[in-house]
C-alpha positions in Angstrom: -8.1 2.6 15.0 -5.9 0.9 17.6 -2.7 3.0 17.8 0.6 1.9 19.2 3.3 4.3 20.5 7.1 3.6 20.2 9.2 6.2 22.1 11.9 5.9 24.8 11.2 9.4 26.3 8.6 9.3 29.0 7.4 12.8 28.4 7.0 12.3 24.7 5.1 9.0 25.3 2.7 10.7 27.6 2.2 13.6 25.2 1.4 11.1 22.4 -0.9 9.1 24.7 -2.9 12.2 25.6 -3.2 13.4 22.0 -4.6 10.0 20.9 -7.0 9.6 23.9 -8.1 13.2 24.3 -8.2 14.5 20.7 -9.3 11.5 18.6 -11.7 8.7 18.7 -9.0 6.1 18.5 -7.5 3.9 21.3 -4.0 3.0 22.5 -3.1 -0.6 21.6 0.2 -0.7 23.5 3.4 1.3 24.1 7.0 0.3 23.6 10.3 2.0 24.7 12.5 0.9 21.8 12.5 -0.8 18.5 13.2 -4.3 19.8 10.2 -4.2 22.1 8.1 -2.7 19.3 8.8 -5.5 16.9 7.9 -8.1 19.5 4.7 -6.3 20.4 3.7 -5.8 16.8 4.1 -9.6 16.2 1.9 -10.4 19.2 -0.7 -7.7 18.7 -0.7 -5.9 15.4 -2.2 -2.4 15.7 -3.8 -0.4 12.9 -1.1 2.4 13.2 2.2 2.8 14.9 3.6 6.2 16.0 7.3 5.5 15.6 10.1 7.5 17.1 13.5 7.5 15.2 16.3 7.9 17.8 16.0 5.0 20.4 18.5 2.6 22.0 18.9 -1.1 21.0 17.0 -0.7 17.7 16.2 2.7 16.1 13.0 3.6 14.3 14.4 3.0 10.9 15.4 -0.6 11.7 12.2 -1.1 13.6 10.1 0.1 10.7 11.9 -2.2 8.3 11.5 -5.2 10.6 7.8 -4.5 11.4 7.0 -4.2 7.7 8.6 -7.5 7.1 7.0 -9.6 9.9 3.8 -7.7 10.9 3.1 -5.0 8.2 0.8 -2.1 9.3 0.6 1.6 8.9 3.6 3.5 10.4 3.8 7.3 11.1 7.2 8.6 12.1 6.8 10.9 15.1 10.2 12.5 15.9 11.4 15.5 17.9 12.3 17.3 14.7 11.5 16.0 11.2 13.7 18.6 9.5 16.6 17.8 11.9 16.4 14.1 11.1 15.4 14.3 7.5 17.8 11.6 6.2 16.5 9.1 8.7 12.9 10.1 7.9 13.4 9.4 4.2 15.2 6.1 5.1 12.2 5.0 7.3 9.8 5.9 4.5 11.9 3.8 2.1 11.2 0.9 4.4 7.4 1.5 4.5 6.6 4.4 6.8 3.8 6.6 5.4 4.6 10.0 6.7 6.4 12.0 9.4 5.5 14.7 11.9 7.1 16.5 14.8 6.5 15.1 18.3 3.9 17.3 20.2 5.2 18.7 23.4 3.4 19.2 26.7 3.6 22.8 27.9 3.9 23.9 31.6 0.1 24.4 31.8 -0.7 21.0 30.1 -1.2 22.4 26.6 0.1 20.4 23.6 2.3 22.2 21.2 2.1 20.6 17.8 -1.0 18.5 18.7 -3.1 19.5 15.7 -0.5 18.5 13.1 -0.4 15.0 14.6 -4.2 14.8 14.8 -4.5 15.6 11.1 -1.9 13.0 10.1 -3.7 10.4 12.1 -7.0 11.4 10.5 -5.5 11.1 7.0 -4.1 7.6 7.7 -7.4 6.5 9.3 -9.1 7.3 5.9 -6.5 5.3 4.1 -6.7 2.3 6.4 -10.5 2.4 6.0 -13.4 1.8 8.3 -13.5 -1.5 10.1 -10.0 -2.4 9.0 -8.4 -5.2 10.8 -4.6 -4.8 10.3 -3.9 -8.0 12.1 -5.1 -10.0 9.1 -2.5 -8.4 6.8 0.3 -10.8 7.4 -1.8 -13.9 7.8 -0.8 -16.6 5.4 -2.5 -19.9 4.8 -1.5 -23.3 3.4 -0.7 -23.6 -0.3 -4.3 -24.2 -1.0 -5.2 -20.7 0.4 -5.5 -17.5 -1.6 -2.6 -16.8 -4.0 -0.4 -13.8 -3.8 -1.6 -11.0 -5.9 0.4 -8.8 -8.4 -1.8 -5.8 -9.3 -1.0 -3.6 -12.3 -2.7 -0.3 -13.1 -2.1 1.6 -16.3 -3.5 4.0 -18.8 -1.8 5.9 -21.7 1.1 3.7 -23.0 0.0 0.9 -20.7 -0.4 -2.2 -22.9 3.2 -2.3 -24.1 4.5 -1.6 -20.6 2.3 -4.4 -19.1 3.6 -6.8 -21.8 7.1 -5.8 -20.9 6.5 -6.7 -17.3 4.6 -10.0 -17.8 6.8 -11.6 -20.4 9.9 -12.3 -18.2 7.9 -13.4 -15.1 7.7 -17.1 -14.1 4.5 -19.0 -14.8 5.0 -21.6 -12.1 4.5 -19.4 -9.0 1.7 -18.9 -6.5 0.7 -15.6 -7.9 -2.4 -14.2 -9.7 -1.9 -11.1 -11.9 -4.8 -8.7 -12.2 -4.5 -5.8 -14.7 -6.7 -2.7 -14.7 -6.0 -0.8 -17.9 -8.1 2.2 -19.0 -9.8 0.7 -22.1 -13.2 0.6 -23.6 -15.2 -2.6 -23.2 -15.1 -3.1 -27.0 -11.3 -3.4 -26.9 -10.8 -5.5 -23.7 -11.0 -8.9 -25.5 -8.5 -7.7 -28.1 -6.2 -6.4 -25.3 -6.2 -9.8 -23.5 -5.4 -11.6 -26.8 -2.6 -9.2 -27.7 -1.1 -9.5 -24.2 -1.3 -13.3 -24.5 0.5 -13.2 -27.9 3.2 -10.8 -26.6 3.8 -12.7 -23.3 3.3 -16.3 -24.3 0.8 -17.0 -21.5 -3.0 -17.2 -21.3 -4.6 -13.8 -20.5 -8.3 -13.7 -19.8 -10.9 -11.0 -19.5 -12.4 -11.1 -16.0 -15.8 -12.6 -15.7 -18.3 -11.6 -12.9 -17.8 -13.7 -9.8 -14.4 -15.0 -10.7 -12.1 -15.9 -7.8 -8.4 -15.5 -8.6 -6.2 -18.5 -8.6 -2.4 -19.0 -8.9 -1.2 -18.6 -12.4 -4.1 -16.4 -13.5 -3.4 -13.4 -15.7 -6.6 -11.4 -15.7 -7.7 -8.1 -17.3 -10.6 -5.9 -16.3 -13.1 -6.0 -19.2 -16.1 -3.6 -18.9 -16.8 0.1 -18.7 -17.8 -0.4 -15.0 -15.3 -0.5 -12.1 -13.7 -3.7 -11.1 -13.6 -4.5 -7.4 -13.4 -7.3 -4.9 -16.2 -8.4 -2.6 -15.8 -9.5 1.0 -16.0 -13.1 -0.4 -12.9 -12.3 -2.4 -14.7 -12.6 -5.8 -14.3 -10.1 -8.6 -17.3 -8.1 -9.7 -18.1 -5.0 -11.8 -20.0 -2.0 -10.4 -21.2 1.3 -11.9 -20.6 3.1 -8.7 -18.9 5.4 -7.9 -20.3 7.2 -11.0 -18.4 10.4 -10.4 -15.0 8.8 -11.2 -14.4 9.5 -14.9 -11.7 6.9 -15.6 -13.2 3.4 -16.1 -12.4 0.9 -14.9 -10.8 2.9 -12.1 -7.4 1.8 -10.7 -8.2 3.6 -7.5 -11.6 1.8 -7.0 -10.0 -1.5 -7.6 -7.0 -0.9 -5.3 -9.3 0.4 -2.5 -11.3 -2.8 -2.7 -8.2 -5.0 -2.6 -6.9 -3.1 0.5 -10.3 -3.7 2.2 -10.9 -7.3 1.4 -7.8 -9.3 0.3 -6.3 -11.0 3.3 -2.5 -10.9 2.6 -0.2 -8.2 1.2 1.1 -8.6 -2.3 2.7 -6.2 -4.8 1.0 -3.4 -6.7 2.5 -1.5 -9.7 1.3 1.8 -11.1 2.4 2.4 -14.7 2.4 5.1 -17.3 -0.9 7.1 -17.7 -2.6 10.4 -17.8 -4.3 11.9 -14.7 -3.9 10.7 -11.1 -6.0 7.5 -11.1 -4.4 4.9 -8.9 -2.3 7.2 -6.7 -4.6 7.2 -3.7 -5.4 3.5 -4.1 -1.7 2.7 -4.2 -1.3 4.7 -1.0 -4.1 2.7 0.7 -2.3 -0.5 -0.3 1.0 0.7 1.1 -0.8 1.5 4.4 -1.9 -2.1 4.5 1.6 -3.5 4.1 1.7 -4.0 0.3 4.9 -3.4 -1.6 4.1 -0.7 -4.0 6.0 0.4 -7.2 5.7 3.4 -9.5 7.2 3.7 -12.9 9.9 6.2 -13.4 9.6 9.3 -15.6 12.2 8.2 -18.2 10.5 5.0 -19.1 6.9 6.4 -19.0 4.9 7.5 -22.0 2.9 9.8 -19.8 4.2 10.2 -16.3 1.1 11.7 -14.6 -0.2 8.7 -12.8 3.1 7.4 -11.4 4.1 11.0 -10.5 0.9 11.5 -8.5 1.6 8.4 -6.6 5.2 9.4 -5.9 4.0 12.8 -4.7 1.7 11.1 -2.2 4.5 8.9 -1.0 2.5 5.9 -2.1 5.4 4.1 -3.8 7.9 2.0 -1.8 10.0 2.0 -5.0 10.3 4.0 -8.2 11.7 1.8 -11.0 12.3 1.9 -14.7 10.2 -0.5 -16.7 13.1 -2.7 -17.5 13.9 -3.2 -13.9 10.4 -4.2 -12.7 10.3 -7.9 -13.7 13.4 -8.8 -11.6 12.2 -6.7 -8.7 8.7 -8.2 -8.8 10.1 -11.8 -9.0 12.4 -11.2 -6.1 9.5 -9.9 -3.9 6.9 -12.5 -4.8 8.8 -15.6 -5.6 8.8 -18.4 -3.0 
């Protein structure tokens, strides 16, 4: 990965630079001394990961995180002198899109790095989420209206059909958005699910056919016992692998493929369901600049899937079902 450093303390910047260059296989993209400079640098040269300090002049790390996730979304790791001492700011930064937080490593008098390993491990975890060969600079690229539509992704399991219908029914039909639903359901029931959703929402809902390329206005449902995923050509296909994943079609497998191959961030929702499928995939999407939403406990039939995502800090927002349509429309409309 190409890693940027944002910190106004020279000793801290040097410690971070050494950790990245001496303890990992990654490279330094650029360094900035405050949030204003970081935003400008990110817009010119988007890195794969930003190590973001919190307390800086001109624009602090919370404001910088919010602005970068708006104009040049990429993975952000808060690196501050004391996470516990700045916990309210840490949570605020995470609310704007930062993935995690760690204490700044310190250079000792003999050149040793105190706290180095914790940072190295955080970087390694984020590298796995971003994925091999990831090019974060493509995340915010937008094309003309004839280009790829925005995507709304919905993953669900137990209690999912009713929740999905509740989200889809109030959403506008005349927007540049394609909706793709991955619901744990046997192939025999997929056509019935699509028809039922269409009847409930008053809009055409189709089972996804091999090789389909999403278009604005589509409402698509995964329809086999194999996993749904995107190819590098941005077409939808079904694959048996990975065989070891029990839930089929897997929300994780689909979300991972979207993170890898879809060129622009959209919005992903993880709804009610048993198990933890979708949590890691939602985190991968958040690392790529997507706005991610998990259903709250009170409105979930089974809260396991959204809860797993919340525990991974994969959700930008946790919302009740009834609050999702308005929030989704506000994010994707326009």
